[in-house]
C-alpha positions as CSV (number, residue, x, y, z in Angstrom):
1,M,0.8,-14.5,-5.3
2,F,-0.4,-11.7,-3.7
3,V,0.7,-10.7,-0.4
4,D,-0.8,-7.4,1.4
5,Q,0.9,-7.8,4.7
6,V,4.2,-8.4,6.3
7,K,6.1,-7.6,9.3
8,I,10.1,-6.8,9.2
9,I,12.5,-6.0,11.3
10,C,14.8,-3.2,10.1
11,K,18.2,-1.7,11.7
12,A,19.8,0.9,10.2
13,G,24.0,0.9,9.9
14,D,26.0,2.2,12.9
15,G,28.4,5.1,12.5
16,G,31.8,4.6,11.7
17,P,34.7,5.2,14.1
18,G,36.6,8.2,14.6
19,S,40.7,8.0,13.5
20,C,43.2,8.3,16.0
21,S,46.0,9.4,13.8
22,F,49.1,11.8,13.7
23,R,50.9,13.0,11.2
24,R,54.4,11.9,10.5
25,E,56.1,13.3,7.5
26,A,59.3,14.1,7.6
27,H,58.8,17.5,6.5
28,V,56.6,18.6,8.7
29,P,57.7,19.2,12.5
30,R,55.4,18.6,15.4
31,G,52.7,17.4,12.9
32,G,50.0,16.8,15.0
33,P,46.6,14.7,15.3
34,D,44.9,14.3,11.4
35,G,42.5,11.4,12.5
36,G,39.2,11.8,10.1
37,D,35.7,11.6,11.3
38,G,34.1,7.7,10.9
39,G,31.5,7.7,8.0
40,R,27.4,7.8,9.0
41,G,25.9,4.2,8.3
42,G,23.3,3.6,6.0
43,H,19.7,4.5,6.7
44,V,16.6,2.1,5.7
45,I,14.4,3.6,3.5
46,I,10.7,2.6,2.2
47,E,10.0,3.8,-1.2
48,A,6.6,3.7,-2.6
49,D,6.7,1.8,-6.3
50,E,3.6,2.0,-9.1
51,N,5.7,-1.0,-10.8
52,I,5.0,-3.0,-7.8
53,S,1.3,-4.4,-7.1
54,S,2.3,-6.4,-4.3
55,L,4.2,-7.0,-1.2
56,V,5.3,-11.0,-2.4
57,H,8.4,-9.9,-2.8
58,L,9.0,-9.3,0.6
59,V,8.0,-12.3,2.0
60,G,11.1,-13.8,2.9
61,L,13.1,-10.8,4.0
62,R,12.4,-11.5,7.6
63,H,15.4,-8.7,8.6
64,C,16.5,-5.7,6.8
65,T,20.0,-4.6,7.5
66,S,21.7,-1.5,5.9
67,E,25.8,-1.2,5.5
68,N,27.7,0.1,8.8
69,G,29.5,3.6,8.4
70,H,33.6,3.3,8.0
71,P,36.2,4.4,10.0
72,G,38.0,7.5,9.3
73,Q,41.4,7.7,7.5
74,P,44.9,9.3,8.4
75,T,45.2,13.1,6.9
76,L,42.0,14.4,8.1
77,K,40.2,11.9,5.8
78,A,36.6,10.7,6.5
79,G,35.2,7.1,6.3
80,R,32.7,6.1,3.5
81,M,29.2,6.4,4.4
82,G,26.9,3.2,4.6
83,E,24.7,2.4,1.7
84,D,21.0,3.1,2.2
85,T,19.0,0.3,2.1
86,I,15.9,0.9,0.2
87,I,12.5,-1.2,0.4
88,R,10.1,-0.7,-2.7
89,V,6.6,-1.8,-1.9
90,P,3.0,-0.6,-4.0
91,P,1.7,3.2,-3.4
92,G,-1.0,2.9,-0.7
93,T,1.3,0.8,1.4
94,V,1.1,1.8,5.4
95,I,3.7,1.9,7.6
96,R,2.7,0.8,10.9
97,D,4.9,0.3,14.6
98,A,4.8,-3.0,15.3
99,T,5.4,-2.3,19.0
100,R,3.2,0.4,19.8
101,G,1.0,0.1,16.7
102,F,0.7,3.8,15.3
103,I,1.0,4.6,11.5
104,L,4.5,5.8,10.7
105,K,3.4,6.6,7.0
106,D,1.0,6.1,4.4
107,L,2.8,5.8,1.0
108,V,0.3,6.9,-1.5
109,E,2.5,8.7,-4.3
110,H,4.9,7.1,-6.5
111,N,8.3,7.5,-5.5
112,E,7.2,8.7,-2.1
113,R,9.8,7.7,0.6
114,V,10.6,8.0,4.0
115,I,13.3,6.6,6.5
116,I,12.1,4.1,8.6
117,A,15.2,3.2,10.5
118,K,17.8,6.3,11.1
119,S,21.6,5.5,10.8
120,G,24.3,5.8,13.6
121,D,26.5,9.0,12.8
122,G,30.1,8.0,12.5
123,G,32.4,9.0,15.5
124,K,34.7,11.5,15.4
125,G,38.8,11.6,14.6
126,N,40.8,12.9,17.2
127,V,41.7,15.7,15.7
128,K,38.1,16.9,16.7
129,F,39.5,16.9,20.3
130,M,42.4,18.7,20.1
131,S,42.3,21.8,22.3
132,S,45.3,24.3,23.7
133,T,45.9,22.3,26.6
134,N,45.2,19.1,24.6
135,R,47.6,19.4,21.6
136,A,48.2,15.7,20.6
137,P,44.6,14.0,22.0
138,R,43.9,10.1,21.8
139,E,40.4,10.6,21.9
140,F,38.5,9.5,19.2
141,G,34.2,8.7,18.9
142,P,33.4,5.1,18.7
143,G,30.4,6.3,16.4
144,E,26.9,5.8,17.0
145,P,24.4,2.8,16.7
146,G,21.8,2.7,14.0
147,E,17.9,2.5,14.7
148,E,16.4,-0.8,14.8
149,R,12.6,-0.9,14.8
150,E,10.2,-3.9,13.4
151,V,7.3,-2.4,11.1
152,I,4.3,-4.0,9.8
153,L,3.6,-3.3,6.0
154,E,-0.2,-3.3,5.1
155,L,-0.9,-2.6,1.4
156,K,-4.6,-1.2,1.1
157,V,-5.2,-1.3,-3.0
158,I,-5.5,2.4,-4.2
159,A,-8.6,2.5,-7.0
160,D,-11.0,5.2,-8.2
161,V,-13.5,2.1,-8.7
162,G,-14.6,-0.9,-6.4
163,L,-16.5,-3.8,-7.7
164,I,-18.2,-5.4,-4.2
165,G,-20.8,-7.6,-3.9
166,K,-21.3,-11.5,-2.7
167,P,-19.4,-14.3,-3.9
168,N,-20.2,-15.5,-8.0
169,A,-21.8,-12.2,-8.4
170,G,-19.6,-11.5,-11.9
171,K,-17.0,-8.7,-10.5
172,S,-14.0,-10.5,-11.8
173,T,-16.0,-11.3,-15.2
174,L,-17.1,-7.3,-14.9
175,L,-13.3,-6.3,-14.6
176,S,-12.1,-8.9,-17.2
177,R,-14.7,-7.3,-19.8
178,L,-13.8,-3.6,-19.3
179,S,-10.0,-4.1,-18.9
180,R,-6.6,-6.0,-19.8
181,A,-7.1,-7.4,-16.6
182,T,-6.9,-11.1,-16.7
183,P,-8.6,-12.0,-13.2
184,E,-9.3,-16.4,-12.2
185,I,-12.8,-16.7,-13.4
186,A,-15.1,-19.9,-11.9
187,N,-18.1,-21.5,-11.6
188,Y,-17.8,-21.5,-7.4
189,P,-17.4,-19.2,-4.9
190,F,-14.4,-17.4,-3.3
191,T,-12.6,-17.7,-6.9
192,T,-11.1,-14.2,-5.9
193,K,-9.4,-14.3,-2.9
194,Y,-7.3,-11.5,-3.7
195,P,-8.0,-7.8,-5.2
196,N,-7.2,-7.3,-9.1
197,L,-6.6,-4.4,-10.8
198,G,-7.3,-3.1,-14.2
199,I,-7.2,0.2,-15.8
200,V,-10.6,1.0,-18.3
201,N,-10.0,3.3,-20.4
202,V,-13.4,5.2,-21.6
203,G,-12.7,6.9,-25.4
204,H,-9.2,8.2,-26.0
205,E,-9.1,10.5,-22.8
206,R,-10.6,8.9,-20.0
207,Q,-9.4,6.4,-18.1
208,F,-10.0,4.7,-14.5
209,V,-8.6,2.3,-12.2
210,M,-10.9,-0.5,-11.0
211,A,-10.1,-3.0,-8.3
212,D,-12.4,-6.2,-7.9
213,I,-12.6,-6.5,-4.5
214,P,-12.8,-10.6,-3.1
215,G,-16.6,-11.3,-2.2
216,L,-18.0,-10.3,1.6
217,I,-20.0,-12.6,3.4
218,E,-21.8,-12.0,6.5
219,G,-20.0,-11.3,9.9
220,A,-16.8,-10.3,7.5
221,H,-16.8,-6.7,9.8
222,A,-15.3,-8.9,12.6
223,G,-12.9,-10.6,10.9
224,I,-15.1,-13.9,9.8
225,G,-13.5,-15.6,6.9
226,L,-11.0,-13.6,5.6
227,G,-13.5,-10.0,6.4
228,H,-10.7,-7.6,7.4
229,E,-8.4,-8.9,4.4
230,F,-11.2,-7.8,2.2
231,L,-12.4,-4.6,3.7
232,R,-9.0,-3.2,4.0
233,H,-8.7,-2.9,0.5
234,V,-11.9,-1.2,-0.1
235,E,-11.0,2.0,1.9
236,R,-9.3,3.4,-0.8
237,T,-11.6,3.4,-3.4
238,K,-13.3,7.2,-4.5
239,M,-16.6,4.8,-5.3
240,F,-18.4,1.3,-5.5
241,I,-20.0,-0.8,-8.1
242,H,-22.0,-2.9,-5.9
243,L,-22.9,-5.9,-7.9
244,V,-26.0,-7.9,-6.8
245,E,-26.8,-11.7,-8.7
246,P,-30.5,-12.3,-9.6
247,A,-30.6,-15.9,-9.0
248,P,-27.9,-16.6,-6.5
249,D,-27.2,-20.9,-6.5
250,D,-27.5,-21.1,-2.9
251,Q,-31.7,-19.8,-3.3
252,S,-30.4,-16.6,-1.3
253,D,-32.8,-13.4,-1.6
254,P,-30.7,-10.7,-3.8
255,V,-32.4,-7.7,-2.2
256,E,-30.7,-9.4,1.3
257,N,-27.8,-9.9,0.0
258,Y,-27.0,-6.4,-1.4
259,L,-28.4,-5.0,2.1
260,N,-26.3,-7.5,4.2
261,I,-23.4,-6.6,2.2
262,R,-24.0,-2.5,2.5
263,E,-24.9,-3.3,6.5
264,E,-20.8,-4.8,6.3
265,L,-19.6,-1.9,5.2
266,R,-20.9,0.5,7.5
267,L,-20.0,-1.9,10.3
268,Y,-16.4,-1.7,9.4
269,D,-16.5,1.8,8.6
270,E,-19.5,4.4,8.7
271,E,-17.5,6.6,6.0
272,L,-18.0,3.7,3.4
273,A,-21.3,3.4,3.7
274,K,-21.8,7.1,2.5
275,R,-19.2,6.7,-0.5
276,P,-20.8,7.2,-3.9
277,E,-22.4,3.8,-5.5
278,I,-23.8,2.2,-8.4
279,V,-26.5,-0.8,-8.5
280,C,-26.4,-3.6,-11.1
281,I,-28.2,-6.7,-11.3
282,T,-25.7,-8.7,-13.1
283,K,-26.5,-11.7,-15.7
284,C,-29.8,-9.4,-17.2
285,E,-30.0,-12.1,-19.7
286,M,-31.7,-14.5,-16.5
287,A,-35.5,-15.0,-16.5
288,D,-35.1,-13.7,-12.8
289,A,-33.0,-10.6,-13.1
290,D,-36.4,-8.1,-14.1
291,A,-38.2,-9.0,-11.3
292,A,-34.7,-9.0,-9.2
293,A,-34.2,-5.4,-10.5
294,E,-38.0,-3.9,-9.5
295,L,-38.0,-5.5,-6.2
296,L,-34.7,-3.9,-5.6
297,E,-35.4,-0.6,-7.3
298,E,-38.2,-0.4,-5.1
299,R,-36.6,-1.4,-1.8
300,I,-33.6,1.3,-2.0
301,G,-35.6,3.5,-3.8
302,R,-33.2,4.7,-6.6
303,P,-32.7,3.0,-10.1
304,V,-30.6,-0.2,-10.7
305,L,-28.7,-0.8,-13.7
306,K,-29.2,-4.3,-15.4
307,I,-26.3,-5.4,-17.2
308,S,-24.2,-8.5,-18.6
309,S,-20.6,-8.9,-18.7
310,V,-21.0,-12.0,-20.9
311,A,-23.4,-10.3,-23.6
312,G,-21.9,-6.6,-23.2
313,K,-25.8,-5.4,-22.2
314,G,-25.5,-2.6,-20.1
315,L,-21.9,-1.7,-19.9
316,P,-21.8,1.5,-22.1
317,Q,-24.7,2.7,-19.6
318,L,-22.6,1.7,-16.7
319,L,-19.3,3.1,-17.7
320,Q,-21.2,6.7,-18.3
321,Q,-22.3,6.6,-14.7
322,T,-19.2,6.1,-13.8
323,I,-17.4,8.7,-15.2
324,R,-20.5,11.1,-14.2
325,K,-19.4,10.1,-10.7
326,L,-16.1,10.6,-10.8
327,D,-16.2,13.8,-12.5
328,E,-18.7,15.1,-9.4
329,L,-15.9,13.8,-6.9
330,Q,-13.6,15.9,-8.6
331,E,-15.3,19.1,-8.7
332,P,-14.0,21.1,-6.0
333,P,-17.2,22.6,-3.4
334,I,-18.5,25.4,-3.8
335,D,-18.5,28.1,-1.0
């Protein structure tokens, strides 16, 4: 099961009350106040963990509450602090305030963290209220309440390369062939209901992360079908491999299918349409593959690769072009 959006109410721990205490030892005349401060409550912290790939473990977590701080103790002993609560999420998780809608933090790196609800400070013990005119204070601080905030956690997959295209274009098959990922593969549309990630190794020293993005349909930019859920996962990919089926089962035109996907990307985010792209005609063993590749090359004015994930044709050339484009993206700009 894959979950990429959850809503949680986070409540940090309240601060513990200070102590109202007086020294009463027989050998200490006129002992005076000795109440310690209360401990602060526990924070609610959200931390990125690269060992997690989905938000599914948070589905049942509607409320998240941290421990309250403990009361202060006599003999100037401070109360114990409440335990922090750490919510672990995959890198690429955007934390959004559910009430106001603004982004609180975008967790990208492993172990990156943010305090999402700050704890309340502990109250002061009565010793802090002693003065020259008040030698035996009985006041003490009650402790401050912890913050409460409702947040939306939204996962946007982080990958070097995103596989895009119409349903049944062969994205899952290509990912399974190039990596050890095992996405669900079947001969019907919308087999892939959520992104799958795989690490592609090229030789002994090079590797990159590839994501199989569920098939896009016309109107996805406006939320038709699961458009927004699909498109949010292409936002963090550095480049695209656009797979085009030469003879779709629905008798649609391969060139128009390619142009429709490009338009959906542009309508969703202009910047997505400007990212590097490698265009491939899949299932090149089919009779219509050569003609489809020629028509597509003529329409877009650049080379189109012909590949077959099942037969392994064209995959070495695809990997070489992918590595070359990724290297170009890493090169620093020339002043």
